[in-house]
CHARMM-style PDB file with segment names, atoms N, HN, CA, C and O in Angstrom:
ATOM      1  N   UNK     1       0.940  -1.037  -0.071  1.00  0.00      PROA
ATOM      2  CA  UNK     1       0.121   0.094   0.002  1.00  0.00      PROA
ATOM      3  C   UNK     1       0.941   1.183   0.099  1.00  0.00      PROA
ATOM      4  O   UNK     1       0.663   2.147  -0.615  1.00  0.00      PROA
ATOM      5  N   UNK     2       1.954   1.250   0.871  1.00  0.00      PROA
ATOM      6  HN  UNK     2       2.180   0.467   1.450  1.00  0.00      PROA
ATOM      7  CA  UNK     2       2.775   2.450   0.940  1.00  0.00      PROA
ATOM      8  C   UNK     2       3.597   2.691  -0.524  1.00  0.00      PROA
ATOM      9  O   UNK     2       3.794   3.822  -0.971  1.00  0.00      PROA
ATOM     10  N   UNK     3       3.979   1.639  -1.099  1.00  0.00      PROA
ATOM     11  HN  UNK     3       3.820   0.721  -0.737  1.00  0.00      PROA
ATOM     12  CA  UNK     3       4.466   1.703  -2.445  1.00  0.00      PROA
ATOM     13  C   UNK     3       3.832   2.542  -3.244  1.00  0.00      PROA
ATOM     14  O   UNK     3       4.464   3.232  -4.044  1.00  0.00      PROA
ATOM     15  N   UNK     4       2.669   2.591  -3.152  1.00  0.00      PROA
ATOM     16  HN  UNK     4       2.156   2.031  -2.503  1.00  0.00      PROA
ATOM     17  CA  UNK     4       1.736   3.575  -4.111  1.00  0.00      PROA
ATOM     18  C   UNK     4       2.304   4.936  -4.112  1.00  0.00      PROA
ATOM     19  O   UNK     4       2.390   5.711  -5.065  1.00  0.00      PROA
ATOM     20  N   UNK     5       2.688   5.105  -2.858  1.00  0.00      PROA
ATOM     21  HN  UNK     5       2.619   4.476  -2.084  1.00  0.00      PROA
ATOM     22  CA  UNK     5       2.991   6.577  -2.732  1.00  0.00      PROA
ATOM     23  C   UNK     5       4.526   6.952  -2.268  1.00  0.00      PROA
ATOM     24  O   UNK     5       4.763   7.536  -1.211  1.00  0.00      PROA
ATOM     25  N   UNK     6       5.398   6.593  -3.076  1.00  0.00      PROA
ATOM     26  HN  UNK     6       5.206   6.119  -3.935  1.00  0.00      PROA
ATOM     27  CA  UNK     6       7.026   6.688  -2.760  1.00  0.00      PROA
ATOM     28  C   UNK     6       7.150   7.925  -2.620  1.00  0.00      PROA
ATOM     29  O   UNK     6       7.967   8.127  -1.722  1.00  0.00      PROA
ATOM     30  N   UNK     7       6.735   8.931  -3.073  1.00  0.00      PROA
ATOM     31  HN  UNK     7       6.071   8.767  -3.803  1.00  0.00      PROA
ATOM     32  CA  UNK     7       7.056  10.484  -3.164  1.00  0.00      PROA
ATOM     33  C   UNK     7       6.725  11.029  -1.797  1.00  0.00      PROA
ATOM     34  O   UNK     7       7.354  12.042  -1.490  1.00  0.00      PROA
ATOM     35  N   UNK     8       5.914  10.586  -0.966  1.00  0.00      PROA
ATOM     36  HN  UNK     8       5.404   9.764  -1.216  1.00  0.00      PROA
ATOM     37  CA  UNK     8       5.339  11.140   0.375  1.00  0.00      PROA
ATOM     38  C   UNK     8       5.472   9.640   1.572  1.00  0.00      PROA
ATOM     39  O   UNK     8       4.475   9.001   1.910  1.00  0.00      PROA
ATOM     40  N   UNK     9       6.435   9.420   1.901  1.00  0.00      PROA
ATOM     41  HN  UNK     9       7.245   9.939   1.627  1.00  0.00      PROA
ATOM     42  CA  UNK     9       6.546   8.410   3.003  1.00  0.00      PROA
ATOM     43  C   UNK     9       6.079   8.723   4.196  1.00  0.00      PROA
ATOM     44  O   UNK     9       6.528   9.674   4.835  1.00  0.00      PROA
ATOM     45  N   UNK    10       4.988   7.842   4.684  1.00  0.00      PROA
ATOM     46  HN  UNK    10       4.623   7.069   4.165  1.00  0.00      PROA
ATOM     47  CA  UNK    10       4.093   8.166   5.718  1.00  0.00      PROA
ATOM     48  C   UNK    10       4.827   7.833   7.086  1.00  0.00      PROA
ATOM     49  O   UNK    10       5.453   6.784   7.240  1.00  0.00      PROA
ATOM     50  N   UNK    11       4.691   8.893   8.159  1.00  0.00      PROA
ATOM     51  HN  UNK    11       4.182   9.745   8.035  1.00  0.00      PROA
ATOM     52  CA  UNK    11       5.236   8.975   9.464  1.00  0.00      PROA
ATOM     53  C   UNK    11       4.970   7.828  10.399  1.00  0.00      PROA
ATOM     54  O   UNK    11       5.699   7.408  11.297  1.00  0.00      PROA
ATOM     55  N   UNK    12       3.392   7.259   9.892  1.00  0.00      PROA
ATOM     56  HN  UNK    12       2.799   7.600   9.162  1.00  0.00      PROA
ATOM     57  CA  UNK    12       3.108   5.984  10.772  1.00  0.00      PROA
ATOM     58  C   UNK    12       2.342   5.126   9.769  1.00  0.00      PROA
ATOM     59  O   UNK    12       2.098   5.550   8.640  1.00  0.00      PROA
ATOM     60  N   UNK    13       1.950   3.867  10.204  1.00  0.00      PROA
ATOM     61  HN  UNK    13       2.149   3.522  11.122  1.00  0.00      PROA
ATOM     62  CA  UNK    13       1.295   3.204   9.093  1.00  0.00      PROA
ATOM     63  C   UNK    13      -0.151   3.655   8.762  1.00  0.00      PROA
ATOM     64  O   UNK    13      -0.544   3.568   7.598  1.00  0.00      PROA
ATOM     65  N   UNK    14      -1.033   4.179   9.829  1.00  0.00      PROA
ATOM     66  HN  UNK    14      -0.714   4.250  10.774  1.00  0.00      PROA
ATOM     67  CA  UNK    14      -2.217   4.549   9.794  1.00  0.00      PROA
ATOM     68  C   UNK    14      -2.453   5.680   8.966  1.00  0.00      PROA
ATOM     69  O   UNK    14      -3.431   5.750   8.222  1.00  0.00      PROA
ATOM     70  N   UNK    15      -1.497   6.660   9.079  1.00  0.00      PROA
ATOM     71  HN  UNK    15      -0.702   6.603   9.683  1.00  0.00      PROA
ATOM     72  CA  UNK    15      -1.524   8.029   8.274  1.00  0.00      PROA
ATOM     73  C   UNK    15      -1.154   7.764   6.879  1.00  0.00      PROA
ATOM     74  O   UNK    15      -1.506   8.541   5.991  1.00  0.00      PROA
ATOM     75  N   UNK    16      -0.278   6.428   6.569  1.00  0.00      PROA
ATOM     76  HN  UNK    16       0.009   5.797   7.290  1.00  0.00      PROA
ATOM     77  CA  UNK    16       0.027   6.156   5.353  1.00  0.00      PROA
ATOM     78  C   UNK    16      -1.094   5.731   4.510  1.00  0.00      PROA
ATOM     79  O   UNK    16      -1.470   6.178   3.426  1.00  0.00      PROA
ATOM     80  N   UNK    17      -1.621   4.627   5.345  1.00  0.00      PROA
ATOM     81  HN  UNK    17      -1.315   4.264   6.225  1.00  0.00      PROA
ATOM     82  CA  UNK    17      -2.812   3.971   4.867  1.00  0.00      PROA
ATOM     83  C   UNK    17      -3.857   5.440   4.311  1.00  0.00      PROA
ATOM     84  O   UNK    17      -4.044   5.628   3.109  1.00  0.00      PROA
ATOM     85  N   UNK    18      -4.363   6.233   5.222  1.00  0.00      PROA
ATOM     86  HN  UNK    18      -4.211   6.080   6.199  1.00  0.00      PROA
ATOM     87  CA  UNK    18      -5.265   7.150   5.127  1.00  0.00      PROA
ATOM     88  C   UNK    18      -4.730   8.020   3.808  1.00  0.00      PROA
ATOM     89  O   UNK    18      -5.485   8.446   2.934  1.00  0.00      PROA
ATOM     90  N   UNK    19      -3.185   8.215   3.833  1.00  0.00      PROA
ATOM     91  HN  UNK    19      -2.572   7.869   4.543  1.00  0.00      PROA
ATOM     92  CA  UNK    19      -2.769   9.436   2.865  1.00  0.00      PROA
ATOM     93  C   UNK    19      -2.760   8.707   1.471  1.00  0.00      PROA
ATOM     94  O   UNK    19      -2.791   9.373   0.436  1.00  0.00      PROA
ATOM     95  N   UNK    20      -2.716   7.305   1.454  1.00  0.00      PROA
ATOM     96  HN  UNK    20      -2.691   6.764   2.295  1.00  0.00      PROA
ATOM     97  CA  UNK    20      -2.731   6.456   0.452  1.00  0.00      PROA
ATOM     98  C   UNK    20      -4.291   6.355  -0.493  1.00  0.00      PROA
ATOM     99  O   UNK    20      -4.419   6.521  -1.706  1.00  0.00      PROA
ATOM    100  N   UNK    21      -5.236   6.067   0.404  1.00  0.00      PROA
ATOM    101  HN  UNK    21      -5.133   5.932   1.389  1.00  0.00      PROA
ATOM    102  CA  UNK    21      -6.470   6.196   0.092  1.00  0.00      PROA
ATOM    103  C   UNK    21      -6.807   7.797  -0.270  1.00  0.00      PROA
ATOM    104  O   UNK    21      -7.463   8.134  -1.255  1.00  0.00      PROA
ATOM    105  N   UNK    22      -6.337   8.554   0.538  1.00  0.00      PROA
ATOM    106  HN  UNK    22      -5.804   8.280   1.338  1.00  0.00      PROA
ATOM    107  CA  UNK    22      -6.716  10.033   0.059  1.00  0.00      PROA
ATOM    108  C   UNK    22      -6.199  10.449  -1.381  1.00  0.00      PROA
ATOM    109  O   UNK    22      -6.892  11.116  -2.149  1.00  0.00      PROA
ATOM    110  N   UNK    23      -4.845   9.971  -1.701  1.00  0.00      PROA
ATOM    111  HN  UNK    23      -4.282   9.429  -1.077  1.00  0.00      PROA
ATOM    112  CA  UNK    23      -4.300  10.358  -3.036  1.00  0.00      PROA
ATOM    113  C   UNK    23      -5.124   9.570  -3.940  1.00  0.00      PROA
ATOM    114  O   UNK    23      -5.066   9.972  -5.102  1.00  0.00      PROA
ATOM    115  N   UNK    24      -5.986   8.414  -3.709  1.00  0.00      PROA
ATOM    116  HN  UNK    24      -6.033   8.088  -2.765  1.00  0.00      PROA
ATOM    117  CA  UNK    24      -6.250   7.529  -4.758  1.00  0.00      PROA
ATOM    118  C   UNK    24      -7.693   8.333  -5.182  1.00  0.00      PROA
ATOM    119  O   UNK    24      -8.039   8.521  -6.348  1.00  0.00      PROA
ATOM    120  N   UNK    25      -8.408   8.736  -4.059  1.00  0.00      PROA
ATOM    121  HN  UNK    25      -8.127   8.582  -3.111  1.00  0.00      PROA
ATOM    122  CA  UNK    25      -9.657   9.328  -4.270  1.00  0.00      PROA
ATOM    123  C   UNK    25      -9.810  10.854  -4.655  1.00  0.00      PROA
ATOM    124  O   UNK    25     -10.804  11.437  -5.088  1.00  0.00      PROA
ATOM    125  N   UNK    26      -8.398  11.391  -4.344  1.00  0.00      PROA
ATOM    126  HN  UNK    26      -7.590  10.917  -3.993  1.00  0.00      PROA
ATOM    127  CA  UNK    26      -8.419  12.924  -4.722  1.00  0.00      PROA
ATOM    128  C   UNK    26      -8.936  13.437  -6.177  1.00  0.00      PROA
ATOM    129  O   UNK    26      -9.226  14.594  -6.478  1.00  0.00      PROA
ATOM    130  N   UNK    27      -8.973  12.379  -6.931  1.00  0.00      PROA
ATOM    131  HN  UNK    27      -8.738  11.438  -6.687  1.00  0.00      PROA
ATOM    132  CA  UNK    27      -9.244  12.830  -8.299  1.00  0.00      PROA
ATOM    133  C   UNK    27     -10.839  12.736  -8.550  1.00  0.00      PROA
ATOM    134  O   UNK    27     -11.417  13.257  -9.503  1.00  0.00      PROA
ATOM    135  N   UNK    28     -11.539  11.863  -7.366  1.00  0.00      PROA
ATOM    136  HN  UNK    28     -11.069  11.440  -6.592  1.00  0.00      PROA
ATOM    137  CA  UNK    28     -12.929  11.690  -7.572  1.00  0.00      PROA
ATOM    138  C   UNK    28     -13.683  12.766  -6.631  1.00  0.00      PROA
ATOM    139  O   UNK    28     -14.898  12.914  -6.767  1.00  0.00      PROA
ATOM    140  N   UNK    29     -12.960  13.516  -5.675  1.00  0.00      PROA
ATOM    141  HN  UNK    29     -11.973  13.395  -5.565  1.00  0.00      PROA
ATOM    142  CA  UNK    29     -13.622  14.169  -4.874  1.00  0.00      PROA
ATOM    143  C   UNK    29     -13.207  15.725  -4.826  1.00  0.00      PROA
ATOM    144  O   UNK    29     -13.568  16.531  -3.968  1.00  0.00      PROA
ATOM    145  N   UNK    30     -12.452  15.950  -5.820  1.00  0.00      PROA
ATOM    146  HN  UNK    30     -12.158  15.295  -6.517  1.00  0.00      PROA
ATOM    147  CA  UNK    30     -11.940  17.444  -5.523  1.00  0.00      PROA
ATOM    148  C   UNK    30     -13.016  18.446  -5.739  1.00  0.00      PROA
ATOM    149  O   UNK    30     -12.751  19.541  -5.243  1.00  0.00      PROA
ATOM    150  N   UNK    31     -13.957  18.378  -6.240  1.00  0.00      PROA
ATOM    151  HN  UNK    31     -14.173  17.489  -6.643  1.00  0.00      PROA
ATOM    152  CA  UNK    31     -15.112  19.457  -6.201  1.00  0.00      PROA
ATOM    153  C   UNK    31     -15.525  19.073  -4.939  1.00  0.00      PROA
ATOM    154  O   UNK    31     -15.579  20.082  -4.236  1.00  0.00      PROA
ATOM    155  N   UNK    32     -15.867  17.998  -4.275  1.00  0.00      PROA
ATOM    156  HN  UNK    32     -15.823  17.178  -4.846  1.00  0.00      PROA
ATOM    157  CA  UNK    32     -16.289  18.206  -3.156  1.00  0.00      PROA
ATOM    158  C   UNK    32     -15.592  18.530  -1.991  1.00  0.00      PROA
ATOM    159  O   UNK    32     -16.166  18.789  -0.933  1.00  0.00      PROA
ATOM    160  N   UNK    33     -14.356  18.527  -2.139  1.00  0.00      PROA
ATOM    161  HN  UNK    33     -13.890  18.316  -2.999  1.00  0.00      PROA
ATOM    162  CA  UNK    33     -13.073  19.181  -1.121  1.00  0.00      PROA
ATOM    163  C   UNK    33     -13.470  20.348  -1.428  1.00  0.00      PROA
ATOM    164  O   UNK    33     -13.865  20.832  -0.368  1.00  0.00      PROA
ATOM    165  N   UNK    34     -13.606  21.112  -2.268  1.00  0.00      PROA
ATOM    166  HN  UNK    34     -13.286  20.719  -3.129  1.00  0.00      PROA
ATOM    167  CA  UNK    34     -13.821  22.610  -2.966  1.00  0.00      PROA
ATOM    168  C   UNK    34     -14.721  22.823  -2.134  1.00  0.00      PROA
ATOM    169  O   UNK    34     -14.512  23.638  -1.235  1.00  0.00      PROA
ATOM    170  N   UNK    35     -16.014  22.105  -2.232  1.00  0.00      PROA
ATOM    171  HN  UNK    35     -16.183  21.443  -2.962  1.00  0.00      PROA
ATOM    172  CA  UNK    35     -17.207  22.583  -1.558  1.00  0.00      PROA
ATOM    173  C   UNK    35     -17.120  22.904   0.107  1.00  0.00      PROA
ATOM    174  O   UNK    35     -17.659  23.808   0.745  1.00  0.00      PROA
ATOM    175  N   UNK    36     -16.330  21.930   0.506  1.00  0.00      PROA
ATOM    176  HN  UNK    36     -15.893  21.195  -0.012  1.00  0.00      PROA
ATOM    177  CA  UNK    36     -16.181  21.853   2.097  1.00  0.00      PROA
ATOM    178  C   UNK    36     -15.419  22.876   2.431  1.00  0.00      PROA
ATOM    179  O   UNK    36     -15.742  23.581   3.387  1.00  0.00      PROA
ATOM    180  N   UNK    37     -14.361  23.108   1.749  1.00  0.00      PROA
ATOM    181  HN  UNK    37     -14.099  22.535   0.973  1.00  0.00      PROA
ATOM    182  CA  UNK    37     -13.562  24.380   2.021  1.00  0.00      PROA
ATOM    183  C   UNK    37     -14.515  25.645   2.259  1.00  0.00      PROA
ATOM    184  O   UNK    37     -14.558  26.381   3.245  1.00  0.00      PROA
ATOM    185  N   UNK    38     -15.304  25.692   1.020  1.00  0.00      PROA
ATOM    186  HN  UNK    38     -15.269  25.094   0.219  1.00  0.00      PROA
ATOM    187  CA  UNK    38     -15.997  26.765   0.848  1.00  0.00      PROA
ATOM    188  C   UNK    38     -17.103  27.067   1.901  1.00  0.00      PROA
ATOM    189  O   UNK    38     -17.370  28.244   2.141  1.00  0.00      PROA
ATOM    190  N   UNK    39     -17.806  25.992   2.584  1.00  0.00      PROA
ATOM    191  HN  UNK    39     -17.589  25.036   2.389  1.00  0.00      PROA
ATOM    192  CA  UNK    39     -18.550  25.856   3.780  1.00  0.00      PROA
ATOM    193  C   UNK    39     -17.645  26.355   4.957  1.00  0.00      PROA
ATOM    194  O   UNK    39     -18.017  27.265   5.698  1.00  0.00      PROA
ATOM    195  N   UNK    40     -16.438  25.718   5.094  1.00  0.00      PROA
ATOM    196  HN  UNK    40     -16.137  24.979   4.491  1.00  0.00      PROA
ATOM    197  CA  UNK    40     -15.807  25.971   6.188  1.00  0.00      PROA
ATOM    198  C   UNK    40     -15.466  27.697   6.201  1.00  0.00      PROA
ATOM    199  O   UNK    40     -15.592  28.342   7.242  1.00  0.00      PROA
ATOM    200  N   UNK    41     -15.101  28.219   5.137  1.00  0.00      PROA
ATOM    201  HN  UNK    41     -14.998  27.696   4.291  1.00  0.00      PROA
ATOM    202  CA  UNK    41     -14.444  29.672   4.926  1.00  0.00      PROA
ATOM    203  C   UNK    41     -15.973  30.427   5.301  1.00  0.00      PROA
ATOM    204  O   UNK    41     -16.044  31.444   5.991  1.00  0.00      PROA
ATOM    205  N   UNK    42     -17.015  29.814   4.782  1.00  0.00      PROA
ATOM    206  HN  UNK    42     -16.957  28.988   4.221  1.00  0.00      PROA
ATOM    207  CA  UNK    42     -18.308  30.833   5.322  1.00  0.00      PROA
ATOM    208  C   UNK    42     -18.673  30.802   6.663  1.00  0.00      PROA
ATOM    209  O   UNK    42     -19.241  31.742   7.220  1.00  0.00      PROA
ATOM    210  N   UNK    43     -18.306  29.549   7.310  1.00  0.00      PROA
ATOM    211  HN  UNK    43     -17.844  28.786   6.858  1.00  0.00      PROA
ATOM    212  CA  UNK    43     -18.760  29.179   8.846  1.00  0.00      PROA
ATOM    213  C   UNK    43     -17.589  30.255   9.588  1.00  0.00      PROA
ATOM    214  O   UNK    43     -17.867  31.030  10.503  1.00  0.00      PROA
ATOM    215  N   UNK    44     -16.378  30.116   9.027  1.00  0.00      PROA
ATOM    216  HN  UNK    44     -16.152  29.486   8.284  1.00  0.00      PROA
ATOM    217  CA  UNK    44     -15.473  30.733  10.038  1.00  0.00      PROA
ATOM    218  C   UNK    44     -15.588  32.285   9.475  1.00  0.00      PROA
ATOM    219  OT1 UNK    44     -14.972  33.192  10.035  1.00  0.00      PROA
TER     220      UNK     44
END
């Protein structure tokens, strides 16, 4: 799992796994993340 993201070695296995899943899903939830950021900016 960690070998999928050699450019960013994980500080710990759990974070490495989450980071790998995050990198894998980034292409699909980019718009969703942008909406979350906008909502957070509005709330803050």
